[in-house]
Residue frames as a rotation matrix with the C-alpha (Angstrom) as fourth column:
UNK 1
0.718 0.158 0.677 45.85
0.346 -0.926 -0.150 4.92
0.604 0.342 -0.720 -3.97
UNK 2
-0.413 -0.906 -0.089 48.65
0.661 -0.231 -0.714 7.14
0.627 -0.354 0.694 -2.68
UNK 3
0.666 0.643 -0.379 47.83
0.712 -0.395 0.581 8.94
0.224 -0.656 -0.721 0.57
UNK 4
0.902 -0.398 -0.169 51.15
-0.275 -0.829 0.487 10.68
-0.334 -0.392 -0.857 1.12
UNK 5
0.577 -0.808 0.124 54.71
0.644 0.356 -0.677 11.04
0.502 0.470 0.726 -0.13
UNK 6
0.940 -0.340 -0.008 57.67
-0.263 -0.742 0.617 12.41
-0.216 -0.578 -0.787 1.76
UNK 7
0.528 -0.849 -0.019 61.40
0.604 0.391 -0.694 12.72
0.596 0.355 0.720 1.24
UNK 8
0.948 -0.318 0.004 64.31
-0.237 -0.698 0.676 14.06
-0.212 -0.642 -0.737 3.22
UNK 9
0.456 -0.890 -0.030 68.04
0.308 0.189 -0.932 14.55
0.835 0.416 0.360 2.79
UNK 10
0.987 -0.159 -0.028 70.28
-0.013 -0.256 0.967 14.50
-0.160 -0.954 -0.254 5.86
UNK 11
0.398 -0.917 -0.015 73.93
-0.578 -0.238 -0.780 15.45
0.712 0.319 -0.625 6.16
UNK 12
0.645 -0.181 -0.742 75.85
0.451 0.874 0.179 12.58
0.616 -0.451 0.646 7.77
UNK 13
-0.461 -0.887 0.031 78.60
0.539 -0.308 -0.784 14.91
0.705 -0.345 0.620 9.05
UNK 14
-0.352 0.437 0.828 75.97
-0.604 -0.782 0.156 17.07
0.715 -0.445 0.539 10.77
UNK 15
0.762 0.617 -0.198 74.49
-0.292 0.599 0.745 14.00
0.579 -0.510 0.636 12.45
UNK 16
0.227 -0.771 -0.596 78.01
0.716 0.547 -0.434 12.95
0.660 -0.328 0.676 13.54
UNK 17
-0.662 -0.470 0.584 78.62
0.035 -0.798 -0.602 16.41
0.749 -0.378 0.545 15.02
UNK 18
0.143 0.810 0.569 75.31
-0.758 -0.280 0.589 16.19
0.636 -0.516 0.574 16.89
UNK 19
0.781 0.061 -0.622 76.21
0.208 0.913 0.351 12.72
0.589 -0.404 0.700 18.20
UNK 20
-0.224 -0.958 -0.179 79.62
0.651 -0.010 -0.759 14.03
0.725 -0.287 0.626 19.31
UNK 21
-0.644 -0.031 0.764 78.08
-0.297 -0.911 -0.288 17.02
0.705 -0.412 0.577 21.06
UNK 22
-0.062 0.782 0.620 74.97
-0.966 -0.203 0.160 15.49
0.251 -0.589 0.768 22.67
UNK 23
-0.884 -0.456 -0.104 75.59
-0.424 0.875 -0.234 11.71
0.197 -0.163 -0.967 22.65
UNK 24
-0.810 0.555 -0.190 72.96
0.584 0.791 -0.182 9.69
0.049 -0.258 -0.965 24.51
UNK 25
-0.455 0.661 -0.597 70.77
0.071 -0.641 -0.764 12.74
-0.888 -0.390 0.245 25.04
UNK 26
-0.368 0.261 -0.892 70.29
-0.891 -0.373 0.259 13.04
-0.265 0.891 0.369 21.25
UNK 27
-0.858 -0.015 -0.513 70.08
-0.246 0.889 0.386 9.28
0.451 0.457 -0.767 20.64
UNK 28
-0.805 0.539 -0.248 67.50
0.554 0.534 -0.639 8.75
-0.212 -0.652 -0.728 23.38
UNK 29
-0.387 0.672 -0.631 65.35
-0.231 -0.733 -0.640 11.68
-0.893 -0.102 0.439 22.29
UNK 30
-0.128 0.263 -0.956 65.18
-0.953 -0.299 0.046 10.73
-0.274 0.917 0.289 18.61
UNK 31
-0.303 -0.149 -0.941 65.83
-0.675 0.731 0.102 7.00
0.673 0.666 -0.322 18.17
UNK 32
0.780 0.599 0.181 64.18
-0.581 0.585 0.566 3.88
0.233 -0.547 0.804 19.60
UNK 33
0.266 -0.669 0.694 66.22
-0.592 0.455 0.665 1.21
-0.761 -0.587 -0.275 21.35
UNK 34
0.569 0.002 0.822 65.97
0.489 0.803 -0.340 -0.98
-0.661 0.595 0.457 18.23
UNK 35
0.923 -0.231 0.307 67.29
0.148 -0.525 -0.838 1.81
0.355 0.819 -0.450 16.02
UNK 36
0.559 -0.749 0.355 70.13
-0.828 -0.477 0.296 2.48
-0.052 -0.459 -0.887 18.45
UNK 37
0.329 -0.424 0.844 71.15
-0.137 0.863 0.487 -1.20
-0.934 -0.276 0.225 18.55
UNK 38
0.768 0.010 0.640 71.16
0.601 0.336 -0.725 -1.30
-0.222 0.942 0.253 14.74
UNK 39
0.863 -0.429 0.267 73.29
-0.224 -0.799 -0.558 1.85
0.452 0.422 -0.786 14.44
UNK 40
0.460 -0.716 0.526 75.75
-0.829 -0.135 0.542 0.89
-0.317 -0.685 -0.656 17.16
UNK 41
0.361 -0.286 0.888 76.32
0.097 0.958 0.269 -2.47
-0.927 -0.012 0.374 15.47
UNK 42
0.882 0.015 0.470 77.21
0.470 0.011 -0.882 -0.91
-0.019 1.000 0.003 12.11
UNK 43
-0.134 -0.986 0.095 80.55
0.988 -0.126 0.088 0.31
-0.075 0.105 0.992 10.82
UNK 44
-0.749 -0.041 0.661 79.03
0.263 -0.934 0.240 3.64
0.608 0.354 0.711 9.72
UNK 45
-0.497 0.549 -0.672 77.20
0.830 0.073 -0.553 4.61
-0.255 -0.832 -0.492 12.92
UNK 46
-0.559 0.259 -0.788 76.50
-0.080 -0.962 -0.259 8.22
-0.825 -0.082 0.559 11.89
UNK 47
-0.853 0.225 -0.471 75.35
-0.494 -0.056 0.867 7.17
0.169 0.973 0.159 8.41
UNK 48
-0.663 0.626 -0.410 72.93
0.585 0.775 0.237 4.67
0.467 -0.083 -0.881 9.91
UNK 49
-0.356 0.522 -0.775 71.49
0.676 -0.429 -0.599 7.31
-0.645 -0.737 -0.201 12.24
UNK 50
-0.728 0.034 -0.685 71.34
-0.346 -0.880 0.324 9.85
-0.592 0.473 0.653 9.39
UNK 51
-0.858 0.443 -0.259 69.29
-0.072 0.396 0.915 7.49
0.508 0.804 -0.308 7.20
UNK 52
-0.384 0.740 -0.552 66.85
0.898 0.438 -0.037 6.89
0.215 -0.510 -0.833 10.05
UNK 53
-0.511 0.160 -0.845 66.65
0.284 -0.896 -0.341 10.63
-0.812 -0.414 0.413 10.77
UNK 54
-0.869 0.143 -0.473 65.82
-0.481 -0.461 0.745 11.22
-0.111 0.876 0.470 7.11
UNK 55
-0.724 0.623 -0.297 63.21
0.376 0.717 0.587 8.43
0.578 0.313 -0.753 7.22
UNK 56
-0.342 0.592 -0.730 61.47
0.864 -0.107 -0.492 10.01
-0.369 -0.799 -0.475 10.21
UNK 57
-0.587 0.084 -0.805 61.42
-0.179 -0.984 0.027 13.42
-0.790 0.160 0.592 8.51
UNK 58
-0.899 0.228 -0.373 60.14
-0.359 0.103 0.928 11.88
0.250 0.968 -0.011 5.26
UNK 59
-0.609 0.698 -0.378 57.45
0.713 0.690 0.124 9.94
0.347 -0.194 -0.918 7.11
UNK 60
-0.373 0.472 -0.799 56.24
0.559 -0.573 -0.599 13.03
-0.740 -0.670 -0.051 8.95
UNK 61
-0.711 0.093 -0.697 55.92
-0.519 -0.738 0.431 14.78
-0.475 0.668 0.573 5.59
UNK 62
-0.853 0.406 -0.328 54.04
-0.013 0.611 0.792 11.84
0.522 0.680 -0.515 4.07
UNK 63
-0.456 0.691 -0.561 51.67
0.887 0.303 -0.348 12.00
-0.071 -0.656 -0.751 7.04
UNK 64
0.064 0.474 0.878 51.05
0.601 -0.721 0.345 15.63
0.797 0.506 -0.330 6.12
UNK 65
0.892 0.343 -0.296 52.05
0.423 -0.398 0.814 16.97
0.161 -0.851 -0.500 9.50
UNK 66
0.064 -0.930 0.362 55.79
-0.281 -0.365 -0.888 17.40
0.957 -0.045 -0.285 9.67
UNK 67
-0.481 -0.295 -0.826 57.07
0.655 0.505 -0.562 17.06
0.583 -0.811 -0.049 13.22
UNK 68
-0.842 0.349 0.411 54.16
-0.508 -0.771 -0.384 18.84
0.183 -0.532 0.827 14.84
UNK 69
0.091 0.989 -0.120 50.62
-0.785 0.145 0.602 18.06
0.612 0.039 0.790 15.96
UNK 70
0.565 0.173 0.806 51.90
-0.775 0.447 0.447 15.79
-0.283 -0.877 0.387 18.73
UNK 71
0.921 -0.296 -0.253 54.04
0.126 0.840 -0.527 13.47
0.369 0.454 0.811 16.59
UNK 72
0.599 -0.780 0.182 57.33
-0.565 -0.250 0.786 12.69
-0.568 -0.574 -0.590 18.26
UNK 73
-0.113 -0.779 -0.617 60.52
-0.987 0.157 -0.017 11.33
0.110 0.607 -0.787 16.77
UNK 74
-0.870 -0.322 0.372 60.03
-0.409 0.894 -0.184 7.95
-0.274 -0.312 -0.910 18.43
UNK 75
0.147 0.970 0.191 56.48
-0.414 0.236 -0.879 7.60
-0.898 0.050 0.436 17.03
UNK 76
0.886 0.003 -0.463 58.24
-0.447 0.267 -0.854 6.65
0.121 0.964 0.238 13.78
UNK 77
0.146 -0.875 0.462 60.94
-0.611 0.287 0.738 4.00
-0.778 -0.390 -0.493 13.73
UNK 78
0.467 -0.119 -0.876 62.82
-0.814 0.330 -0.479 1.96
0.346 0.936 0.057 11.17
UNK 79
0.172 -0.471 0.865 63.82
-0.401 0.769 0.498 -1.67
-0.900 -0.433 -0.057 11.43
UNK 80
-0.303 -0.327 -0.895 65.01
-0.953 0.123 0.277 -4.08
0.020 0.937 -0.349 8.77
UNK 81
0.863 0.504 0.033 63.71
-0.497 0.859 -0.124 -7.39
-0.091 0.091 0.992 7.50
UNK 82
0.448 -0.718 0.532 66.21
0.185 0.657 0.731 -10.25
-0.875 -0.229 0.427 7.28
UNK 83
0.486 -0.195 0.852 66.62
0.874 0.129 -0.469 -9.34
-0.018 0.972 0.233 3.60
UNK 84
-0.646 -0.722 -0.247 67.80
0.731 -0.679 0.071 -5.88
-0.219 -0.135 0.966 4.68
UNK 85
-0.293 0.622 0.726 64.67
0.510 -0.541 0.669 -4.13
0.809 0.566 -0.158 3.42
UNK 86
-0.997 -0.042 0.058 63.79
-0.022 -0.590 -0.807 -1.21
0.069 -0.806 0.587 5.73
UNK 87
-0.179 0.970 -0.163 60.36
0.743 0.242 0.624 -1.19
0.645 -0.010 -0.764 7.38
UNK 88
-0.726 0.027 0.687 58.68
-0.307 -0.907 -0.288 1.85
0.615 -0.420 0.667 8.95
UNK 89
-0.347 0.604 -0.718 56.75
0.857 0.515 0.019 1.34
0.381 -0.608 -0.696 12.20
UNK 90
-0.474 0.279 0.835 54.29
-0.236 -0.954 0.185 3.94
0.848 -0.109 0.518 13.48
UNK 91
-0.338 0.385 -0.859 53.06
0.898 0.405 -0.172 4.24
0.282 -0.829 -0.483 17.06
UNK 92
-0.529 0.095 -0.843 51.42
0.557 -0.711 -0.429 6.92
-0.640 -0.697 0.323 19.16
UNK 93
0.134 0.618 -0.774 50.17
-0.154 -0.759 -0.633 10.00
-0.979 0.204 -0.006 17.39
UNK 94
-0.618 -0.397 -0.678 51.80
-0.722 -0.055 0.690 9.01
-0.312 0.916 -0.252 14.08
UNK 95
-0.940 0.324 0.106 49.76
0.340 0.913 0.227 5.78
-0.023 0.249 -0.968 14.05
UNK 96
-0.155 0.919 -0.362 46.65
0.555 -0.222 -0.802 7.78
-0.818 -0.325 -0.475 14.97
UNK 97
-0.107 0.046 -0.993 47.26
-0.580 -0.814 0.025 10.23
-0.808 0.578 0.114 12.11
UNK 98
-0.925 -0.261 -0.278 47.75
-0.378 0.541 0.751 7.31
-0.045 0.800 -0.599 9.70
UNK 99
-0.663 0.743 0.094 44.43
0.676 0.648 -0.351 5.84
-0.321 -0.169 -0.932 10.84
UNK 100
0.011 0.677 -0.736 42.68
0.148 -0.729 -0.668 9.22
-0.989 -0.102 -0.108 10.35
UNK 101
-0.201 -0.171 -0.965 43.96
-0.779 -0.570 0.263 9.61
-0.594 0.804 -0.019 6.79
UNK 102
-0.988 -0.145 0.050 43.12
-0.095 0.836 0.540 6.05
-0.120 0.529 -0.840 5.69
UNK 103
-0.376 0.908 -0.182 39.70
-0.867 -0.275 0.416 5.78
0.327 0.314 0.891 4.01
UNK 104
0.063 0.524 0.849 37.15
-0.676 0.649 -0.350 3.25
-0.734 -0.552 0.395 5.27
UNK 105
0.922 0.327 0.207 37.54
-0.120 0.750 -0.650 -0.11
-0.367 0.575 0.731 3.55
UNK 106
0.605 -0.791 -0.092 41.29
-0.149 0.001 -0.989 0.42
0.782 0.612 -0.117 3.05
UNK 107
0.806 -0.494 -0.326 44.42
0.475 0.210 0.855 -0.43
-0.354 -0.844 0.404 4.97
UNK 108
0.817 -0.553 -0.164 47.51
-0.577 -0.777 -0.251 1.75
0.012 0.300 -0.954 4.92
UNK 109
0.676 -0.732 0.085 50.89
0.731 0.680 0.047 0.41
-0.092 0.030 0.995 3.85
UNK 110
0.817 -0.485 -0.311 53.96
-0.405 -0.867 0.291 2.55
-0.411 -0.111 -0.905 4.55
UNK 111
0.737 -0.627 0.254 56.82
0.643 0.532 -0.551 2.03
0.210 0.569 0.795 2.09
UNK 112
0.801 -0.555 -0.226 60.29
-0.361 -0.748 0.557 3.35
-0.478 -0.365 -0.799 2.94
UNK 113
0.696 -0.694 0.182 63.58
0.645 0.493 -0.584 3.32
0.316 0.524 0.791 1.11
UNK 114
0.801 -0.522 -0.294 66.94
-0.099 -0.599 0.795 4.57
-0.591 -0.607 -0.531 2.38
UNK 115
0.643 -0.691 0.330 70.21
0.663 0.287 -0.692 5.39
0.384 0.663 0.643 0.67
UNK 116
0.786 -0.430 -0.444 73.44
-0.020 -0.736 0.677 7.18
-0.618 -0.523 -0.587 1.42
UNK 117
0.443 -0.763 0.471 76.47
0.764 0.047 -0.643 8.51
0.469 0.644 0.604 -0.40
UNK 118
0.189 -0.364 -0.912 78.71
0.851 -0.403 0.337 10.33
-0.491 -0.840 0.233 2.05
UNK 119
-0.998 -0.065 -0.003 78.06
0.015 -0.189 -0.982 13.02
0.063 -0.980 0.189 3.18
UNK 120
-0.453 0.892 0.011 74.37
-0.872 -0.446 0.201 12.56
0.184 0.081 0.980 2.32
UNK 121
-0.907 0.381 0.180 71.67
0.308 0.891 -0.335 10.19
-0.287 -0.248 -0.925 3.55
UNK 122
-0.678 0.697 -0.232 68.28
-0.712 -0.546 0.440 10.18
0.180 0.464 0.867 1.89
UNK 123
-0.795 0.524 0.304 64.89
0.316 0.787 -0.530 8.58
-0.517 -0.326 -0.792 2.53
UNK 124
-0.678 0.717 -0.163 61.63
-0.557 -0.357 0.750 8.35
0.479 0.599 0.642 0.63
UNK 125
-0.810 0.539 0.232 58.33
0.148 0.570 -0.808 7.36
-0.567 -0.620 -0.542 2.22
UNK 126
-0.673 0.703 -0.230 55.16
-0.487 -0.186 0.853 6.55
0.557 0.687 0.468 0.32
UNK 127
-0.710 0.562 0.423 51.91
-0.226 0.387 -0.894 5.82
-0.667 -0.730 -0.148 2.16
UNK 128
-0.806 0.409 -0.428 49.58
-0.349 0.256 0.901 3.67
0.478 0.876 -0.064 0.10
UNK 129
-0.253 0.803 0.540 45.94
-0.755 0.185 -0.629 2.78
-0.604 -0.567 0.559 0.80
UNK 130
-0.903 -0.049 -0.427 45.10
-0.310 0.761 0.570 -0.76
0.297 0.647 -0.702 -0.31
UNK 131
0.077 0.997 0.020 41.52
-0.813 0.051 0.580 -2.11
0.577 -0.061 0.815 -0.42
UNK 132
-0.534 -0.114 0.837 40.76
-0.686 0.637 -0.351 -4.57
-0.494 -0.762 -0.419 2.36
UNK 133
-0.876 0.206 -0.435 39.74
-0.192 0.680 0.708 -7.87
0.442 0.704 -0.556 0.74
UNK 134
0.033 0.962 0.270 36.07
-0.951 -0.053 0.303 -8.73
0.306 -0.267 0.914 1.12
UNK 135
-0.885 -0.466 -0.004 35.98
-0.428 0.814 -0.392 -11.77
0.186 -0.345 -0.920 3.42
UNK 136
0.020 0.962 0.273 32.29
-0.954 0.100 -0.281 -12.68
-0.298 -0.255 0.920 3.16
UNK 137
-0.885 -0.310 0.348 31.55
-0.243 0.944 0.224 -16.40
-0.398 0.113 -0.911 3.06
């Protein structure tokens, strides 16, 4: 069953302007060390940050909270599998909110997809509840 859906559209040029103006202060407030390493290693640094910004916004919407109720930017982070597929990780209050919204007998799976076409970066997040397999012997 679907527990939440969120989407966000970010302007890459706006993220670049914010990076130019605030630099590490912005990066350290919003992005985890893993996200920063990923972005700094890419040709399109601002585009990489913009996609992750959009993913965090989309995730907060899927959680039903937006960026309030104690959820911080770094409570949601994106990494990539070797295949390149993005993966959303939740910690802190975001993980607690996910636990609260997941029915007993189910486990939550957070799906995320990212795309960009300059000057736009977009993310979709779907939170799915999957039944926990019965492991009785």
